[in-house]
VOGU-3710 file (C-alpha; in Angstrom, 3 decimals, decimal comma):
1> mlnivkfvil> 200,770/40,210/-326,842  197,072/39,390/-326,581  197,360/37,009/-329,498  200,205/35,170/-327,796  198,149/34,789/-324,585  195,193/33,446/-326,610  197,496/31,037/-328,412  198,912/29,806/-325,100  195,403/29,349/-323,631  194,187/27,492/-326,738
11> siiyldislv> 197,290/25,307/-326,653  196,660/24,455/-323,005  192,988/23,633/-323,770  194,040/21,515/-326,737  196,577/19,694/-324,583  193,947/19,101/-321,888  191,525/17,724/-324,484  194,298/15,552/-325,962  195,140/14,252/-322,498  191,476/13,432/-321,814
21> iandeieeld> 191,169/11,641/-325,163  194,438/9,789/-324,528  193,284/8,774/-321,049  189,978/7,543/-322,505  191,814/5,525/-325,134  194,166/4,084/-322,472  191,178/3,075/-320,313  189,505/1,540/-323,364  192,694/-0,389/-324,180  192,956/-1,584/-320,551
31> vkiennkhls> 189,365/-2,863/-320,715  190,095/-4,592/-324,041  193,265/-6,195/-322,645  191,393/-7,403/-319,548  188,569/-8,845/-321,641  191,015/-10,562/-323,961  192,821/-12,051/-320,948  189,515/-13,400/-319,615  188,591/-14,802/-323,035  192,031/-16,351/-323,488
41> kkytnqitny> 191,846/-17,954/-320,032  188,400/-19,351/-320,850  189,639/-20,897/-324,112  192,756/-22,258/-322,387  190,637/-23,922/-319,673  188,376/-25,520/-322,277  191,337/-26,873/-324,242  192,849/-28,206/-320,981  189,569/-29,993/-320,215  189,590/-31,607/-323,675
51> nlkikksdei> 193,177/-32,786/-323,145  192,281/-34,216/-319,700  189,358/-36,166/-321,209  191,628/-37,592/-323,910  194,278/-38,505/-321,306  191,662/-40,260/-319,152  190,425/-42,221/-322,175  194,024/-43,300/-322,943  194,392/-44,555/-319,342  191,157/-46,580/-319,639
61> iakldrdlsk> 192,364/-48,158/-322,902  195,699/-49,060/-321,267  193,880/-50,721/-318,335  191,638/-52,689/-320,703  194,733/-53,842/-322,613  196,282/-55,076/-319,335  193,075/-56,931/-318,410  192,973/-58,539/-321,853  196,594/-59,668/-321,441  195,766/-61,290/-318,056
71> iknnkikiik> 192,817/-63,142/-319,573  195,025/-64,498/-322,366  197,630/-65,672/-319,788  194,913/-67,464/-317,771  193,708/-69,109/-320,974  197,222/-70,452/-321,639  197,500/-71,810/-318,053  194,158/-73,652/-318,348  195,199/-75,248/-321,636  198,506/-76,402/-320,050
81> qknkieknis> 196,595/-77,873/-317,102  194,291/-79,768/-319,480  197,287/-81,161/-321,419  198,933/-82,285/-318,163  195,815/-84,195/-317,067  195,521/-85,849/-320,476  199,175/-86,991/-320,188  198,474/-88,452/-316,704  195,474/-90,389/-318,048  197,632/-91,683/-320,893
91> kvlnakkinq> 200,199/-92,890/-318,325  197,473/-94,681/-316,342  196,250/-96,441/-319,480  199,788/-97,513/-320,370  200,338/-98,764/-316,815  197,104/-100,740/-317,057  198,327/-102,425/-320,232  201,673/-103,233/-318,620  200,032/-104,707/-315,469  197,703/-106,819/-317,588
101> kdlnllfksn> 200,666/-108,108/-319,609  202,582/-108,934/-316,400  199,576/-110,838/-315,019  199,235/-112,801/-318,229  202,922/-113,735/-318,103  202,654/-114,686/-314,410  199,587/-116,806/-315,043  201,195/-118,513/-318,039  204,395/-119,161/-316,088  202,469/-120,711/-313,200
111> liksekylfe> 200,454/-122,865/-315,599  203,628/-124,142/-317,309  205,211/-124,958/-313,970  202,063/-126,764/-312,881  201,928/-128,832/-316,029  205,625/-129,705/-315,733  205,180/-130,733/-312,116  202,107/-132,753/-313,001  203,970/-134,619/-315,744  206,976/-135,360/-313,478
121> nfldsktgsi> 204,737/-136,692/-310,732  202,857/-138,804/-313,212  206,127/-140,421/-314,347  207,242/-141,013/-310,711  203,880/-142,469/-309,647  204,224/-145,769/-307,749  200,802/-146,995/-308,648  201,263/-146,158/-312,274  197,752/-144,665/-312,341  197,156/-140,895/-312,044
131> ffdnqlysfi> 193,641/-141,375/-310,725  194,673/-143,395/-307,617  197,667/-141,336/-306,563  196,725/-139,100/-303,595  199,746/-136,848/-304,006  198,941/-136,292/-307,637  195,292/-135,598/-306,894  196,302/-133,043/-304,259  198,573/-131,296/-306,713  195,833/-131,042/-309,346
141> tnskineiyf> 193,464/-129,614/-306,783  196,015/-127,046/-305,621  196,751/-126,092/-309,215  193,086/-125,378/-309,821  192,926/-123,326/-306,634  196,017/-121,368/-307,687  194,549/-120,832/-311,112  191,310/-119,473/-309,590  193,335/-117,294/-307,157  195,386/-115,701/-309,933
151> ykrkknilet> 192,273/-115,209/-312,013  190,459/-113,433/-309,140  193,543/-111,356/-308,349  193,850/-110,372/-311,984  190,154/-109,541/-312,077  190,347/-107,417/-308,886  193,362/-105,495/-310,181  191,642/-104,817/-313,490  188,414/-103,738/-311,743  190,385/-101,399/-309,440
161> ensallekkk> 192,224/-99,914/-312,397  189,001/-99,573/-314,371  187,334/-97,833/-311,413  190,290/-95,441/-311,058  190,245/-94,861/-314,800  186,522/-94,075/-314,744  187,089/-91,546/-311,936  189,893/-89,959/-313,955  187,612/-89,789/-316,993  184,856/-88,155/-314,915
171> llvalenkis> 187,350/-85,603/-313,614  188,563/-84,987/-317,156  184,988/-84,487/-318,440  184,242/-82,109/-315,563  187,474/-80,236/-316,218  186,746/-80,056/-319,960  183,266/-78,655/-319,195  184,822/-76,142/-316,840  187,448/-75,213/-319,419  184,748/-74,895/-322,091
181> ktmsaihlee> 182,704/-72,551/-319,904  185,819/-70,572/-318,944  186,873/-70,275/-322,579  183,376/-69,084/-323,530  183,526/-66,494/-320,752  186,997/-65,439/-321,907  185,855/-65,075/-325,523  182,832/-63,058/-324,378  185,027/-60,850/-322,170  187,500/-60,358/-325,036
191> knlkrkiadi> 184,615/-59,356/-327,298  183,269/-56,913/-324,686  186,731/-55,421/-324,089  187,297/-54,951/-327,816  183,890/-53,278/-328,112  184,657/-50,982/-325,155  188,040/-50,065/-326,648  186,364/-49,316/-329,983  183,722/-47,162/-328,226  186,384/-45,234/-326,305
201> kkvisildie> 188,357/-44,647/-329,514  185,156/-43,295/-331,110  184,681/-40,933/-328,117  188,291/-39,757/-328,445  187,748/-39,185/-332,163  184,583/-37,173/-331,435  186,424/-35,146/-328,775  189,205/-34,406/-331,237  186,647/-33,247/-333,816  184,866/-31,070/-331,218
211> kqnflsnkkr> 188,210/-29,618/-330,169  189,083/-28,762/-333,764  185,616/-27,251/-334,343  185,957/-25,259/-331,137  189,364/-23,894/-332,152  188,046/-23,128/-335,640  184,993/-21,255/-334,286  187,197/-19,433/-331,797  189,441/-18,261/-334,623  186,413/-17,207/-336,734
221> lenifsnksd> 184,984/-15,114/-333,903  188,346/-13,575/-333,096  188,771/-12,642/-336,754  185,272/-11,146/-336,867  185,697/-9,067/-333,724  189,245/-7,998/-334,539  188,423/-6,726/-338,074  187,517/-3,082/-338,268  184,581/-2,108/-340,443  185,158/0,443/-343,203
231> knskfykamg> 181,498/1,579/-343,200  180,564/4,961/-341,843  177,347/4,146/-339,954  175,516/6,490/-337,609  175,235/3,975/-334,797  176,752/6,233/-332,158  174,289/8,995/-332,970  171,425/6,553/-332,441  172,203/6,393/-328,711  168,956/6,468/-326,673
241> lldypakgii> 166,758/5,945/-329,762  166,836/2,159/-330,287  164,246/-0,484/-329,372  164,975/-3,760/-327,613  165,735/-6,698/-329,945  162,727/-8,691/-328,685  159,577/-8,396/-326,586  160,020/-9,975/-323,196  161,502/-9,671/-319,725  165,147/-8,714/-319,178
251> skkygdykda> 166,207/-11,515/-316,813  169,922/-10,614/-316,847  171,609/-7,274/-317,487  175,144/-6,215/-318,357  177,322/-6,486/-315,218  175,031/-8,883/-313,287  176,795/-11,799/-311,620  176,240/-15,215/-313,189  174,785/-18,105/-311,169  177,244/-20,093/-309,002
261> ikskwtgylf> 180,322/-18,301/-310,453  181,888/-14,878/-309,955  182,018/-13,879/-313,614  179,606/-11,235/-314,900  177,158/-11,033/-317,775  178,476/-9,026/-320,729  175,081/-8,479/-322,345  171,308/-8,672/-321,877  169,376/-11,949/-321,525  165,750/-11,560/-322,650
271> ttksnekvya> 163,172/-14,172/-321,558  160,449/-14,310/-324,207  157,433/-16,305/-325,282  157,920/-19,266/-327,571  158,662/-18,374/-331,214  158,998/-14,646/-330,440  160,447/-12,546/-333,269  163,949/-11,095/-332,829  164,779/-7,775/-334,557  167,979/-5,998/-335,619
281> ifsgtvvfad> 168,291/-2,930/-333,387  170,073/-1,008/-336,180  170,906/-1,412/-339,860  174,101/-3,180/-340,892  175,673/-6,249/-342,512  175,415/-9,807/-341,209  178,988/-11,054/-340,700  178,172/-14,333/-338,922  175,036/-16,515/-338,976  175,492/-20,115/-337,851
291> ylkgygyiai> 175,379/-22,512/-334,906  178,107/-22,007/-332,299  178,634/-24,195/-329,239  177,590/-22,346/-326,065  175,653/-19,713/-328,047  173,360/-21,879/-330,161  172,101/-20,283/-333,371  173,751/-16,860/-333,396  173,722/-13,833/-335,708  176,308/-11,011/-335,588
301> idhgddymtl> 175,666/-7,687/-337,344  178,329/-5,103/-338,189  176,938/-1,550/-337,868  180,132/0,248/-338,864  182,448/2,442/-336,785  183,636/-0,763/-335,031  180,164/-1,397/-333,510  178,647/-4,884/-333,653  175,595/-6,535/-332,101  175,206/-10,204/-331,245
311> yannkrllve> 171,927/-12,199/-331,053  172,243/-15,733/-329,586  170,197/-18,778/-328,387  167,799/-18,505/-331,330  165,524/-21,304/-332,458  165,989/-20,400/-336,116  167,967/-17,811/-338,119  166,278/-15,829/-340,907  169,447/-14,206/-342,283  172,720/-15,407/-343,791
321> ngdivntgqn> 176,312/-14,173/-343,965  176,569/-11,064/-346,126  172,881/-10,043/-345,824  172,145/-6,312/-345,511  169,558/-5,747/-342,774  167,490/-2,690/-341,817  166,607/-1,312/-338,410  163,753/-3,368/-336,944  164,068/-6,202/-339,478  163,110/-9,673/-338,208
331> isisgksggr> 166,389/-11,615/-338,257  165,552/-14,715/-336,169  163,111/-16,555/-333,893  163,858/-16,770/-330,150  164,574/-20,202/-328,691  166,649/-22,358/-326,309  169,597/-23,398/-328,475  173,053/-23,463/-326,928  171,875/-25,053/-323,662  169,317/-22,554/-322,346
341> svngvyfelr> 166,511/-23,947/-320,162  163,985/-21,191/-320,977  162,941/-19,554/-324,230  164,620/-16,245/-325,073  167,480/-14,432/-326,800  170,889/-13,280/-325,560  172,028/-9,837/-326,816  175,442/-8,161/-326,747  176,803/-4,843/-328,016  180,501/-4,757/-328,864
351> kkgnpinpkk> 182,950/-1,971/-329,669  186,166/-3,069/-331,386  185,342/-6,615/-330,368  184,866/-5,884/-326,661  181,455/-6,094/-324,918  180,086/-2,756/-323,702  176,938/-1,823/-321,780  174,094/-1,357/-324,309  171,804/0,406/-321,807  172,353/3,984/-323,078
361> wfkg> 171,445/2,982/-326,667  167,944/1,806/-325,757  164,948/4,068/-325,335  163,986/5,062/-321,813
//
């Protein structure tokens, strides 16, 4: 009977312990799910921003294409206007030739009539002498006057037409100069628009490359943090025994609010002197050592038992992927890479890929 009671009590204790462990695991999974949601939202927002930039660039290119089309239409209108004026000048010149021909015919006709009349009067002369006939003398005089009149009239018409033609030519020269300047401006504008379109296409190409790099780096980090290490390190047992990764001031701690936004820091930000050495807080294997946008030069060390540490914003890395590092080994030099304004290093501790508070692992 006593054995049964003991068995029941032990079973209850075991169940209580199992429930506590299960609750802890559920809480840990909830934290992981929440962190993954936050990370996924962050990546989604960044991708949305890239797509908005590309869409805006497409709209600018479309507007430039419309402007270029308007310029080409204006160019065609100016050329048509020039051709119309040239046709009008050609008509004026043809009219001048016709008027001159008509005057010549009129003058010739009048001269023939005058000569005929002179001859008839000479034959009908009573005196028989052309020099003593008053009527004949009057006719000769009038013929000369008429000849001078038609000559002056012809001259005035030609001078008027020449003056009008000169004005037309001046207008044509002015218009041609204006067209030349306009065409030069159009060619320059076309050149500038083509250069702008080419520049925008280059920006779009760069954005596409950055987007692809971002997605690639995102996938690399997700793979790193999602893979479980097979090593059996003693990292958990080192709780409260580890030194800080660098000498300096802790300007931001785990859980502090970030500037101007409501999100929180998920690690420690150390402000250090220039070229300060950065150390591995525990032995392990380097699983990532490269430049990453937003983090700068970053090293990630796997300590086993799903524990990893992250060291970012370095000036220079002293380790490579696959390197085995010891506790306290110099792995990098602190810096400002990744967009920091002051010298330092950003440190994170992660368990199964999720950031956790590293405070209880450090001494003191």
